[in-house]
C-alpha positions in Angstrom: -6.8 -38.1 -157.5 -9.3 -37.3 -159.8 -8.6 -34.8 -162.3 -11.1 -32.8 -161.3 -9.7 -32.5 -158.0 -6.5 -31.8 -159.0 -6.8 -29.1 -161.6 -9.2 -27.2 -158.8 -6.2 -27.9 -156.5 -3.9 -25.9 -159.3 -6.2 -23.8 -159.7 -6.5 -22.7 -155.9 -2.2 -23.2 -156.0 -1.9 -20.5 -159.1 -5.0 -18.0 -157.4 -3.0 -17.8 -154.0 0.3 -17.5 -156.0 -0.8 -14.8 -158.0 -2.7 -12.9 -154.7 0.9 -13.2 -153.0 2.9 -12.4 -155.6 5.6 -9.7 -155.4 4.6 -6.2 -157.0 6.4 -5.0 -159.1 9.4 -3.1 -157.7 9.2 0.8 -157.3 12.3 2.3 -159.8 15.0 2.6 -157.6 18.9 1.2 -157.5 20.8 -0.5 -155.3 24.8 -0.7 -154.7 25.2 -3.9 -156.4 23.0 -2.7 -159.4 25.5 0.6 -159.5 28.4 -1.9 -159.7 27.1 -3.9 -162.7 25.6 -0.8 -164.4 28.9 1.3 -164.4 30.7 -2.1 -165.5 28.2 -2.5 -168.5 28.8 1.3 -169.4 32.9 1.2 -169.1 32.9 0.1 -173.2 31.1 2.9 -174.0 32.0 5.8 -171.7 35.8 5.4 -171.2 37.3 6.7 -174.4 40.5 5.7 -172.9 43.3 7.6 -175.4 46.8 7.9 -174.7 47.7 11.4 -175.4 51.7 11.8 -175.7 54.6 11.4 -173.0 55.5 13.2 -170.0 59.1 13.7 -168.8 61.0 13.8 -165.4 64.0 14.1 -164.2 65.1 11.1 -161.7 68.1 11.5 -159.1 69.9 9.2 -157.3 73.2 8.7 -155.9 74.3 7.4 -159.4 73.5 10.9 -160.6 70.3 12.1 -162.6 68.6 11.0 -165.7 65.2 11.6 -167.6 63.0 9.3 -167.3 59.3 9.5 -169.5 56.2 8.2 -168.9 52.7 8.0 -171.2 50.7 10.8 -171.1 46.8 9.0 -171.2 42.9 10.5 -171.0 39.8 8.6 -170.0 36.7 9.1 -168.1 36.3 8.1 -164.6 32.9 7.1 -162.9 33.8 9.7 -159.9 30.3 9.7 -158.0 26.4 9.1 -158.0 24.4 12.2 -158.1 20.8 11.6 -157.4 17.9 14.1 -157.1 14.6 13.3 -155.8 11.7 14.6 -153.6 12.3 13.5 -150.2 14.5 10.5 -148.7 12.2 8.3 -148.8 12.1 9.1 -152.8 16.0 9.0 -152.9 16.5 6.5 -156.0 20.0 4.6 -154.2 17.8 2.5 -152.3 21.0 1.4 -150.0 22.6 4.2 -149.7 21.1 7.4 -150.4 17.9 6.9 -148.7 19.7 6.1 -145.2 21.8 8.8 -145.6 19.5 11.4 -146.7 17.0 10.8 -143.8 19.9 11.0 -141.6 20.7 14.5 -142.8 16.8 15.6 -142.8 16.9 17.4 -139.9 20.0 19.2 -140.6 18.2 22.1 -142.7 15.9 22.8 -140.1 18.5 23.1 -138.1 20.4 25.6 -140.3 18.1 27.4 -141.1 17.1 27.8 -137.8 20.5 29.1 -137.0 20.8 31.7 -140.4 17.2 33.1 -138.7 18.8 34.0 -135.5 22.2 35.3 -137.4 20.3 37.3 -139.8 18.1 39.2 -137.3 15.3 37.6 -139.8 16.7 39.5 -143.0 17.7 36.8 -145.2 15.2 33.9 -144.2 12.4 34.4 -146.6 9.0 32.9 -147.7 10.6 32.3 -151.1 13.3 29.6 -148.9 10.4 27.5 -148.3 8.9 27.3 -151.9 9.2 23.4 -153.6 12.2 22.2 -154.6 14.3 18.9 -155.4 16.9 17.8 -152.8 19.9 16.4 -154.7 23.7 14.6 -153.1 26.9 13.4 -155.0 28.5 10.2 -153.4 31.3 8.3 -154.9 30.9 5.4 -156.8 32.3 2.3 -155.0 33.3 1.1 -158.4 35.3 4.4 -159.6 38.7 3.8 -158.2 40.0 1.6 -161.4 43.7 2.0 -160.9 43.3 0.8 -157.5 41.4 -2.2 -158.6 43.8 -2.5 -161.3 46.8 -2.6 -158.7 45.3 -4.7 -156.1 43.7 -7.3 -158.8 40.0 -6.1 -157.3 40.8 -6.9 -153.9 40.4 -3.2 -151.5 39.5 -1.8 -148.2 36.3 -0.3 -147.9 35.1 2.5 -145.5 32.4 1.4 -142.8 30.7 4.9 -142.4 30.1 8.2 -144.5 31.7 11.1 -143.1 30.0 14.3 -143.8 30.9 17.0 -146.1 33.3 19.8 -144.1 33.3 23.4 -144.1 37.1 24.1 -145.6 35.5 25.0 -148.9 32.5 27.1 -147.6 35.4 28.9 -145.5 37.5 30.0 -148.3 34.6 31.6 -150.2 35.4 35.1 -148.6 38.5 35.1 -150.3 36.7 35.0 -153.7 34.8 38.1 -153.0 36.7 40.4 -155.0 37.1 37.7 -158.1 33.1 38.1 -158.0 33.4 42.0 -158.1 35.7 41.9 -160.7 34.2 39.6 -163.0 30.5 42.5 -163.1 33.2 44.6 -164.6 32.3 43.2 -168.5 28.5 42.8 -167.5 26.3 45.1 -169.8 25.3 48.2 -167.4 21.6 47.6 -168.0 21.7 44.3 -166.6 23.9 45.8 -163.7 21.0 48.3 -162.7 18.3 44.7 -162.3 20.6 43.4 -160.2 18.9 42.3 -156.7 20.0 45.2 -154.2 20.6 41.9 -151.6 23.2 41.4 -154.1 24.7 44.5 -154.5 24.5 44.9 -150.2 26.3 41.7 -150.1 28.7 43.0 -152.4 29.3 46.5 -151.5 29.2 45.8 -147.3 30.1 41.5 -146.9 30.1 41.7 -143.4 26.5 40.7 -142.9 27.1 37.7 -145.1 30.7 36.8 -143.4 28.7 37.1 -140.4 26.2 34.4 -141.5 28.6 32.0 -142.8 30.6 32.0 -140.4 27.5 31.1 -138.1 26.6 28.5 -140.2 30.6 26.9 -140.5 29.8 27.2 -136.4 26.8 24.8 -136.4 28.0 22.0 -138.7 31.5 21.7 -137.1 28.7 21.1 -134.7 26.5 18.5 -136.5 29.6 16.2 -137.3 28.7 13.0 -137.6 29.5 9.2 -140.0 26.6 7.6 -141.3 26.6 3.6 -141.0 26.8 2.0 -144.4 28.4 -1.8 -143.1 25.2 -3.5 -144.9 26.3 -1.7 -148.1 29.8 -2.4 -147.8 29.1 -5.7 -147.6 26.7 -5.6 -150.6 29.6 -4.5 -152.4 31.8 -7.7 -150.6 29.4 -9.7 -152.7 29.7 -8.3 -155.7 33.4 -8.2 -155.6 33.1 -10.3 -159.0 31.7 -7.6 -160.4 34.4 -5.2 -159.2 37.3 -7.2 -160.4 35.2 -7.9 -163.9 35.8 -3.8 -164.0 39.5 -4.5 -163.4 39.8 -6.8 -166.3 38.1 -5.0 -168.6 39.8 -2.0 -167.9 43.1 -3.9 -168.0 42.0 -5.1 -171.6 41.3 -2.0 -173.0 44.7 0.0 -172.0 46.6 -3.5 -172.8 47.4 -4.9 -169.3 49.2 -2.7 -166.4 47.7 -0.1 -164.3 48.0 2.7 -166.9 44.9 4.2 -165.6 44.2 8.1 -163.9 42.8 7.1 -160.1 39.3 9.4 -160.0 39.3 12.2 -157.1 36.2 10.6 -155.5 36.3 8.4 -152.4 34.2 5.4 -151.7 30.9 6.2 -150.8 32.0 9.8 -149.6 29.4 12.2 -149.0 30.9 15.0 -151.5 27.8 16.7 -151.5 24.0 17.0 -149.4 20.9 19.2 -150.2 20.0 19.5 -146.6 23.3 20.0 -145.2 23.5 22.7 -147.7 20.1 23.7 -146.8 20.8 27.9 -146.3 22.0 27.6 -150.1 20.4 25.4 -151.8 16.9 26.8 -150.8 18.4 30.5 -151.4 18.0 31.3 -147.9 21.0 33.1 -148.2 21.0 34.3 -151.4 24.8 34.3 -152.6 23.9 32.7 -155.8 23.0 36.1 -156.9 26.4 37.4 -156.8 27.5 35.7 -159.6 26.9 37.3 -163.2 25.8 33.7 -164.3 22.6 34.5 -162.3 22.0 37.4 -164.2 23.1 37.1 -167.7 21.2 34.6 -170.3 23.3 32.6 -172.4 25.8 31.9 -169.4 26.2 28.8 -168.1 23.6 27.0 -170.0 22.9 23.6 -169.8 22.5 23.6 -173.8 23.6 25.8 -176.2 21.6 28.2 -178.8 18.5 30.3 -178.5 16.3 27.1 -178.8 17.3 25.6 -176.2 15.4 23.7 -173.6 16.8 22.6 -170.7 18.0 25.8 -168.3 21.0 27.5 -166.7 23.2 26.0 -163.9 23.5 29.6 -162.0 22.0 30.1 -159.3 23.1 26.7 -157.7 20.1 26.0 -156.1 17.3 23.3 -155.6 14.6 25.5 -157.4 14.4 25.4 -161.4 11.8 26.4 -164.1 11.8 23.3 -166.1 8.5 20.8 -166.9 9.8 17.7 -168.1 11.2 16.1 -164.7 13.8 14.1 -166.5 15.5 17.1 -168.2 14.9 19.0 -164.3 17.1 16.4 -162.8 19.8 16.5 -164.9 20.5 20.7 -164.5 20.4 20.2 -161.1 23.0 17.2 -161.3 25.0 20.3 -163.7 24.7 22.5 -160.8 25.8 19.7 -158.3 28.6 19.3 -160.7 29.2 22.5 -161.1 30.1 22.8 -157.2 32.1 20.1 -156.4 34.8 20.2 -158.4 35.3 23.3 -157.5 37.4 25.3 -154.7 36.1 28.0 -152.7 32.3 27.4 -153.5 29.4 29.0 -151.0 28.1 25.9 -150.5 28.9 23.0 -147.9 30.6 20.0 -149.8 33.3 17.9 -150.3 35.6 18.7 -153.4 36.1 16.3 -155.6 40.0 16.3 -156.6 42.6 13.8 -157.2 45.9 13.3 -155.0 48.0 15.8 -157.1 51.1 14.9 -154.7 50.8 10.9 -155.2 51.8 9.0 -157.5 50.0 10.6 -161.2 50.7 14.1 -162.5 47.4 15.5 -163.8 46.5 18.1 -166.5 43.4 19.9 -167.6 41.7 18.7 -164.3 37.8 19.1 -164.2 36.7 20.3 -167.7 34.6 17.5 -169.1 32.1 15.3 -168.0 29.2 12.8 -169.4 26.7 11.3 -167.7 24.6 7.8 -167.8 21.2 7.4 -166.2 21.3 4.8 -163.4 17.9 5.0 -162.1 14.9 4.7 -163.9 16.2 3.4 -166.6 19.6 2.0 -166.3 21.7 2.7 -169.5 25.0 1.7 -170.7 26.2 4.2 -172.4 27.0 8.0 -171.7 25.7 11.0 -172.8 25.7 14.8 -172.7 22.9 17.1 -171.4 21.7 19.7 -173.5 20.8 18.3 -176.9 18.5 20.5 -178.7 15.2 19.0 -179.4 13.0 21.3 -180.0 12.1 20.1 -183.6 11.8 16.6 -182.2 8.1 15.0 -182.2 9.5 13.6 -178.7 11.3 15.2 -175.8 14.4 14.0 -174.8 14.1 11.7 -171.3 10.7 10.9 -172.5 10.1 7.2 -171.6 12.8 7.2 -168.5 10.9 9.6 -166.4 9.8 7.9 -162.5 6.1 8.1 -160.8 8.0 9.2 -157.4 10.7 12.0 -159.4 13.8 10.3 -158.3 16.8 9.9 -160.5 20.1 8.8 -160.4 23.5 9.6 -162.6 26.7 8.2 -163.0 28.8 11.5 -163.3 31.9 10.2 -165.7 34.7 13.0 -165.2 37.7 12.9 -167.9 40.9 12.9 -166.1 44.2 13.7 -167.9 47.2 12.3 -166.4 50.7 10.8 -166.7 52.5 8.2 -164.0 55.7 10.1 -161.7 59.0 9.1 -162.4 60.3 11.7 -160.6 60.5 15.9 -160.6 57.8 16.7 -163.8 59.9 18.8 -166.5 57.3 18.8 -169.2 55.0 16.9 -171.4 54.3 16.2 -175.3 51.8 17.3 -176.3 
């Protein structure tokens, strides 16, 4: 074969390979990548600390005595919070896309029920303005204590159950405390409060009827999302999960001195389509909170020059030109829902097992965030940095053309292992 012929063959082969080369992948993340990036962030985000000693009273047939255990604190990657424009642009490709697609019709169904139950009084055009969808799904690598105890082997669920209405059903009991919160609000602000909010506070019957209708609708929509393929992908990356256990064991000096997080593997704690009447603002319950009306309360960031946004009202609409900051504020809104009880939303609360093997303290007070998509980070940050004097804006270089973002929520836990009836701790 001549050199000329050989060069032509090589040239044609190269052109063919170029023509059929895969295009650069769109921004997004898969379950193995969620685990891998969580592993990479453990040294930076864990912040493991020995806080003190817990004292317990232990009684048996031979008598009673005092037992102790170490009180520790650290952060746990509880959930992955994602924001997106549509199910197809959800950044968590193998879990978030099928879940959000499977629930895409839930919002329309619930909004239709709400319109009927309220005689159209709360279903306004503003409910259909452009907004971002969001969800919170349990990080499959977040249960470090179980990984340590089992050596990295554990049973994963095959389905994701949608959030129930337990917390929403308890919201009416919160109305008196919300009303009392207005006592300290300046009168000039009280006078500007929406007439809809005043009507709901003064005569909550219509509100309660609407919530009751939504509750019945959701109960009739119960389903489980199949995620067997994603579970298999976790099993394929079991070495990465075991690596987390090894890293934590090294940081803690061995043993299982680690607080289990409150989220479960792949548990769906929030999904905006299922929460459509509230996330879209069709039923404007968020107007009941003073934080919605008083500037400076529950802001992401602090000071007059902060450039991020307010946590309240906790809906999918936001006035924020920077897409990464907008996603961050919406992520904070989701977090402010799923770590509290009896909120006016459809969600499953993230809470540790208080009656289990660990005694928890100061749960839900602090959190930090790790970007998973579009640009994975190996460290954690707190949202709200004042960048008003920077030459560039926070988040520049991390934008996604599809406007889909995924954040690892690292929640702070303080606990000690139970060794009887809890007495007290030092400090």
